[in-house]
N, C-alpha and C positions, 0 to 999 in steps of 0.2 A: 504493500500500499504506499502511495507517495507520502513524503514527509509532511506536505501541506495539508493532507487529509487527516493524518493521524494526530497532528497537533490540536486542531479544533475538537477532535473526538476526545482527547485527554482532558482538554479544558472543560468540555461539557460534562465529563464524568465527575470532575472534582467540583464543578459548580453546583452540583446537586446537594452538596452539604449545606449550602446557604438557603435552600428552598424552605425548610421548616421556619426559619426566622422571617422570611419575606412573606410567606403565605398564611401563617397562623400566629396571631397575637397570643392565643392561649398557650401555644408551645413555649413562647418566650418566658411567660410567667412561671409555668410549670418547671421548665428547665432551670431557670435562675434560682427559684426557691429551693428546689431539691439540691442544686449544686452547693449553695451556701451551707445547708444543713449537713451535707455530706462532708464538707470541709471540717466541721466540728467533729463528726463521727470518725474521720480519718485520724484526727489527733488522739481521740480516745482509744482508737484501735491500737496505738503504740503505748500509750500511757498506762492502760489497764493492765496488760500482762506484765509490764515492767514493775508496776506497783505490787501486784500480787506476788511475784517472785522476790521482790525486795522484802516483803513482809513475811513470807513463808519459805521460799526456796524450794517449793514442792510442786512437781508436775501434777500430782493428784489434786492438790488444792486448786491449781489453775483449771484442771478439768472440771472440778465441782463448780467453780465460778461460771464457767461458760455453760455448763449444764443447767444451772439455776437461771441463766438468761434464756436458754432455749426452751426449757419445759413450759413455762407459761406462754411463751411465744407460740408453741405448737398447739397447746390445749385450746387457745382462744380461736384458732383458725377456722374451725367449722362454723362457729357462731359469727365470726367476722365476715365470712363469705356471705352468709345470709343477710347481715346488716348492710354490707356494701351494695348488694343488688336490690335492696328494699328501701334504703334511706339515702339521704343526700350525702354523696361521696366526699364532696369538698368539706362539709361540716365534720365528717368523721375524721378527715385528715387534720383539720384545725384542732379538734378536741385532743387528738393524739399528740400534736405538737405542743399544745399547752402543757399537757401532763409530762411529756418528756423533758420539757424545759424545766418544770419544777423538780423532777427527779435529778437531773444533772446539776441544777443549782444547789439542791441540798447536799449532793455528793461533794461539790466544790467547797461549800462552807465547812462540812465535816473534815475534809482533807486538810484545809488550810488551818483549822483549829487544832489538828492533831488528834481528833476523836475517832477518825475513820479506822475501823478494824475490819477483819474478815466477816464477822457476823453482820454488822451494819451494811457492809458492801454487798453481801449476798441479798439482803432485803431490797436494796436499791437496784441492784442489777435485775432481780426478778421483776420488779415493777416496770423497769425500762423494757424488759423483754415482752411484758404483757402489752404495753402500748405500741411496741414495734409490730406485734402480731395483729394489732388493729389497723395500724397505718398502712402496712405494706400491700394488703389486698386492695385497699381503696386507691392507693397510688397506682398500682398496676392496672386497675379498671379505668381510672381516669386517663392514664397514659394510652390505653388502647383506644379510647374515644378520641383523644386529641390527635394521635398519630394516624391520620386518615391515609388511605391507600397510596395517594400520590406522593406523600412525604414519608411513608412508613420506614423504609430502609434507612434513608438519610437521617430521620429523626432518632431512631434507635441508635444509629452509629454516632451521631453528634452527641447524644446524651451520654453514651458510655465513654466516648473519647474524652469528653470534658470532665466527667467524673474521675476518670483515671488521671487526667491532667492535675486534678486536685491532689491526687496521691503523690504527685511530684513535690507538692508543697506541705500538705497536711502532716504525713508521717514524719518528715524531717523536722517540721516545727514541733511536733509532739516529742520527738527524741531530744531536741535542744531544750524544750521547756522542762522536762523532767530531769535532764542532766544539769541544768544551771539554775532552775527556779524551783517549781513545785508542781506536783500532780494536780493540786487544787486549781491552779491557774488554767490548766488545760481543760478540766471539767467545767469550769466557769465559762470559758470561751465557747465550749460546745453548747451550753445552755443558751447563750446569746444568739447562736446561729438558728435555734428553733424559733426564737422571736422573729428573726428576719424571714424565715420560711413562712411563718404565720401571716406576715404582711403580704407577701407575694401570693398566698392562697386567696386573700381577699380580692386582689386584682385578677387572679385566675378565674374566680367565680363570675365576675363581671364580664370578662372576655368570653367565657363560655356562653353566657346568656346571649351576647351579641353574635356569637358564631353558630348558634343553633340552626339558623336557616341553612348555612353552608354544610353543616353536618348532616342535615336532613336530605340534602341533595345526593349524598352518598347512600344513606340508609336511615329510614325513619327510626329504626331501633337504636342506631348510633346517636341520633339526636335526643331521643327520649332518655337514654341511659348516660348521657354526658354528665348530668347532675343526678341521675336516678330519680327523676321526676318527670311528669308529662311535659312534652315539648312545646308549651306555649309560653310566651314571654312573661305573662303576669305570674304564672305559677312558678316559673323558674326564678323569678325575682324574689321568691321567698314566702308567698302566701301559703304554699303547701309543701315547702321544701323539707319540712321536718316530719311530714306524714308518710305513711306507707303508700307504695305504689299499688296500682290495680293488680289484682290477681295474687295478693299476698298469700304465701304458704308458710307453713312452719319450717324451721331450720332443717329438720330431718328430711322433709320432702325436697327442699332445695339441695341438700347434700346428695341425695340420690340422683337428682337431675344432673348435677355436676359430674357424678361418676358416669352416668350414661353418655355424656358428651365425650369424656375421656376414652371410654371403651370403643367409641366409634372411630378412633384414630390410633392405630398401633404405635405410630411414632411417638405420641404423647405418653400413653400409659407404660410402654416399655421403658422409655427414658426416665420417667419418674421412679419406677421400680429400681432400675439400675442405679440411679443417683441416690436412692435412699441408702445404698451401701457405699457408693463412691464418696458421697459427702462425709460419711463417718471417717473414711480413710484419709481423704485429702484435707478436710476441715480440721480434723484432729491433729494432723501434722502442722498445718499453718497456724492454728490458734493456740495449741498446747505445747507442741514439741519444738517448733522453730524459735520462739522466744527463749526457750531453755537452751537450745543449741547455741544461740548467739551470746546470751548473758552468762550462763552457767558453764557450759561445756567449753566454749572458746574464750570466755572471759572478755568479750569485746564490749566497748562502751555502748550505751543505749542509742546514741546517734547513728551507729553503724547499722543497727536493726532498722532505724528509721529510713536510712538511705537505701537499704535493701527493699523495703516496701515501696519506696519511691521508684526503684528499678523495675519492680513489678508493674507499676503504673506506666512507665515508658514502654514496656513490652505490650501492655494492654492497648495503649494508643496505637501502636503499630498494627495490632490485630484488628482494632476497630476501623482503621483506615483501609485495611485489606478487604474486610467484609463490606464496608460502606461503598467501596469502589466498584462492587459488583462481581468481584472475583469468586470463582467456585460455585456459582448459582445452580449449575446443573448437577452438582454432586454435593448437596448440602449435608446429607447424612454422613458421608465419609469425611467431609471437611470438619464438621462439628466434632465428631468423635475423635478424629485425628488430632484436633487441637487439645481435647481433654487428655488424650494419651501423652502428648508432648508435655503437658503440665505435670503429669504423674512422673515421667522420666526425669524432669528437672528436680522434683522433690526427692526422688530416689538418689540423685547425684549430690544433693546439697551436703550431706555429712562428709563427702569426699573433697569438698572445696578446699583448696590449699590456703586460701586467704580471703579477706573481705571482698576483694575485687571480683573473684570467681563466684562467690556467693551472691553478689548483687547481679551478676550476669545470669545466673541460674534463676534468680527471682524474676528477672525480665522474661526469660523463656517461659516460666510458669504463668506470668500474667498474659503473655502473648497467646498461649494455647487456650487458656480458660476464657479469654475474651472472645475468641472465635467461636467457641461452643456457646457461650452465653448469649451473644448477639443472634446467632442463628436460632437458638431456642426461643428467645423473646419474639423474634419476628414470626416464627412458625406459630406460636401461640396466638398472636394477634391475627394471623391469617385464618386459623382453623377454628377458633372459638367464637361463637356469636356474642355480640356486645351485651345482650341482656342476661347472659349467664356468666360473664367473664369474672365477676368477683368470686363466684363459687369455685370456678375452675382454678383461678389463681390461688385461692385458699387451699384447694386440694393439691395443687402443685407444690406449694410450700410445705403443706403437712406431710405429703408423701416423701418429699425430698429430705425433710428435717425431723420427722417424728422420732426416729431412733437416735438422732444426734445427741441429745442430752446424756443418754446412757452410754453411747459410744465414746463421748469425750471423757467421761469419768473412767471408763474402762481403759482408754488409751493412756490417760495420765497414771493410773494405777499400774498398768503393765510396764510403762516406761520406768517407773520407780523400781520395778522388780527386775527387769531384764536389761535396762539401760536405754536411754533415749535414742542413741544412734541405731541400735538393733530394731527398736520399735518403728522408727522412721522407715527403715528398709522394708520391714514386714508389711506395713500398711500401704506404702507406696506401691509395692509389688502386687498386693491384693486388689488395689484400685485399678491398676493398669490391666490386670487379668480380667476383671469385670467388664471394663470398657471394650477390651478386644473381643470378649465373648458376645457382647451385644452387637458389635459391629459385624459379626458373622451372620446376623439375622437379616434376611432380605428387606424387612420393613424398615430397618435402620439404614442399611447400606444403600438402598435404592431411593431413599427419600430425597426429593428435589424441591 
């Protein structure tokens, strides 16, 4: 192909990343609010494990802390899916942001006054997990409504790339904060980001009301479920925003309907089952064992771990650019699972890293592979799942993927204390890779496009 032809084609391919900003005001508010709150969360991601290891030095205790976060998160998901599809999704997100701000603010005060210990931390982490379990299905459902078909791939890619861009700043900031200041300052900053997110949710609600006619042009269901209220302007402005929608059912019936949608798509239910196990293996390594590997085993300074997480963000950005550019669309199943396998191989090699530089490079490979899988998974959900049941299916996705995670995290921490963290990393990375390779052998996964 002549050079003068390929150059405009490349320019058009990369110009698609601007489409969500120019075509959807609602996207801008949703994107910016979530980006700010994610910055605070990325700081806490580094501060929390360093704090726990500083207080206890125990992988088992770290596993318990993460399990206490995950357990209420998982338990509320069936009810959260029902609420998200029956009530105003934006208001659910606002409520969750207010409560998460309060929890992180209390954690900050207790840490700064020297009162925070493991028992209090467990209570606060559990409350935070409960609110996260309420927020995430609502966020996923609103995102599916805002990311209309003509901007879907670009919107998902831009969202994930920018979130990973925050990982270039947030974890390093968290590492520097706890190295030179105090964990309490980081928790306080996290609390403030939820207030900023709340402000943008107000603007998002107004933008969605204005955008309802455009959403209805694609799908009446998309318009009606953008706020989970009937798609007329007066109602969406709030006169009935807090009431149940037509056809209200109990949460058990909603739960069964969500399962029926999943069963109709083998790509969805097989992946959820596989990742119920893979998430135990990989998340157990990243949240429980890698902080131990850096701080206890190698004795590296906390900022090194922050830079490693930043490296994962760099890799993830590269993966997001690759998927967003349209590469691999004809072989999405192979590409998604291949990315996840690459992530597992990077985790498997991390204990062998000869120094911080190699460890950061492996973190980058892990982020690259997992971003490829995550983006393809999110886009496929938005393509395959009807808007009116998206909250329930998103809840089932999260519950299926993470239901066993609290127990797995405790088990991994306990096992690492017994047989050694390096051996535990090797075992669980290998098991996760084997599960992914087995799923990839199935035609429903391998041939998904």
